[in-house]
N, C-alpha and C positions, 0 to 999 in steps of 0.2 A: 111922459111918454118914459122917463125912469123907471118909476113905479113900475109902468105893464114890467118894462123889461126885466124888472127884479119879483114882481110875480111869479112869470111867464122862468123862471129861471127854482125860485122854486118851487114849483108844481113839478119843472124835470126831472128837479133834486127826491120831490116823494116819489113820485112816481119811478127812478129808477130803483130808488128804494125797497117798495112797495114788489116790483119787478123781481127784485133779488130775492127779496122776503117767498115771496113768492115761488123761484126755485128752486129757494130752500128746501118745501114745502114737501112739493115734486119730489124733490133728487128722495128727501125720508123718506113720504112714503114708496117712492118704488122699493128701495131698501125694507123699505119694515113688508113688501110684497111679499118680497124676492126672500126673504126670512121665514115668514110665510106657509109662502107653496116649500123652503126645503127644511123646518119644522114638517109639515104633514110631509114627505117624501121620507123620515126618519122615522114616522111612527108607522107608516107604511110597512118599512122593511123591517121593526122593531115587530107588530104582527106575522109577519108574514119570517124573522126569524120564528118567533113563538110555536108554533106555527108547525113547522121545521121542527127545534126541537121534544116537541109534545109526541111527533108522530113518532123521530131516534126518540121519544122511552118509550113508546108506547113495540116498541119492535126489539127494544129489549127486554122489557117487559115479557113478549110471549115466546125470544129466545130461550128467557132465563126458563122457561115455564115450562117449556121443550125436554131442553135439558135436564132441569129437575127430571121428568117424563124417564124420559131415559136413560138416567141415573138408576132411579125405582126400579124399573123394571132390566138393568144388566144389574143389577144386584140381586130379586126377585130370582135369575132365572140365575143368577152365581151361586145361591142359599140353597137351588133348587141341583145345581149339577155339584152342592158341595156332597149334599143329601146318598146322594147317590151314589159318590165316590167311597164315603161313610159306609151305608153297605153295602157295598165291592168288598170292601174290602177285614 
């Protein structure tokens, strides 16, 4: 009878140990899944941020091109007015 009781105790201890291992692995898996979700979210945010920056750069380049065109037009107009003024003077 004692031998059977010892076997039951040993099996019970083994079951507790295996249950603990399983619980730890499940906790680790949940943590890794949460980390994966955070990484995916961060990647998407980086992609979005990159697109926004690219759009801002494109708009800035377009604005700079418009300003250059306007400066060229004003320079040409100034030169024409200067020539007219010199002719009149």
